[in-house]
N, C-alpha and C positions, 0 to 999 in steps of 0.2 A: 466725217466719213459718210459718203453717200451709200444708200442701200442699193443692192443689186436687185434685178428683177426677181430673182429667186427668193431673196430675202423679203421683198415686198409681198410676194405671193404667200410665203410661209407665214408672215405676220397677219395677213388677211385670213388665212385658214385658222390660225390660232384664235383670232378675234371672233370669227364665225362660230367656232366650236364653243368658245367661252360664252357667247351670247345664247347659243342653243342650250347649253348647260344651265345658264341662269333662268331661261324660259321654262325649262323642264322643272327646275327646282321651284319656281313660283307656282307652276301648275300643281305640283305635288303638294305644296303648302295649302293651296286652295282646296284640294281634295281632302286633306286631313282636317282643315278647318271646318269644312262642311260636315264631315263625319263626326267631329267632336261636337258641333253645335246642335245637330238634330238627333244625335243618338242612333241614327240608322246607319247600316253598313252598305251604302250604295256607292259603287264606283262607276265611273263613266270614262270612256276613251273617245274623245272627239278629235277629228282631224279633217283637213280638206285635201282634195286631190293635189292642189298646188304644194301643200306642205310635204306630202308624200313624195311627189316628184322631185322637189328640191333636195330632200334628204337623200334620195336615191342617187341623184346626179352629183351632188356635192360631196357626199360621204360614202356612197355605196351601201347605204343601210336601208332595210325594209322597215318602214314606219309601223306597219301592222305587227311585225315581229317585235319591235322595240316596245310598243304599247302592251302587247300580250305579256312579254316578259316582265315589264314594270308592274302591271296589274297583278300578275301571278305572284310576284315577290311581295307586293303589299298585302295580298290575301294570306300568303303563307306566314307572314309575321303573326297573324292572329291565330294560327292553327298549331296544335301540338305536332311535334316532328313525326310521330308514328302515323297520324292521319295524313300528313302532307305528302308522303311518298305515294300512297295509293291514290291520292286525289289529283296530283299535279298534271298527269297526262290528259286526263278527261277534261279538266278545267281549261287547259290551254286551247284545246279544240273548241270547247264551248265559248271561250272568250273570242276566238277568231270569228266564229259564226255570229256572235252578238255584235261585235264591232263592224262586221260587214253589213249586217242588217241596219245598224244605227247610222252608218255612213250613207246608206242608200235611201234613207228617209228624206 
């Protein structure tokens, strides 16, 4: 049975999402490996304009928001719950500012 154009597009979208998920997982593993190896708690969020534009056009997602949420979640894992609630709003804005500065370097 031959695939219709819609089925082909759906398959391509699924494959693209899977590849992006795998890439994110690999990057997350690299971050955790670095954290474990040097004992320091440094997180970085790097991206290119092309990556941000692709994610926006293909999936309608804002890469900065995705990175901020991911980094915030990683930091939150290390914090007790009572500290997390008071800290989360401030850190999200600080991360946005930091990522913009890093991207402009």
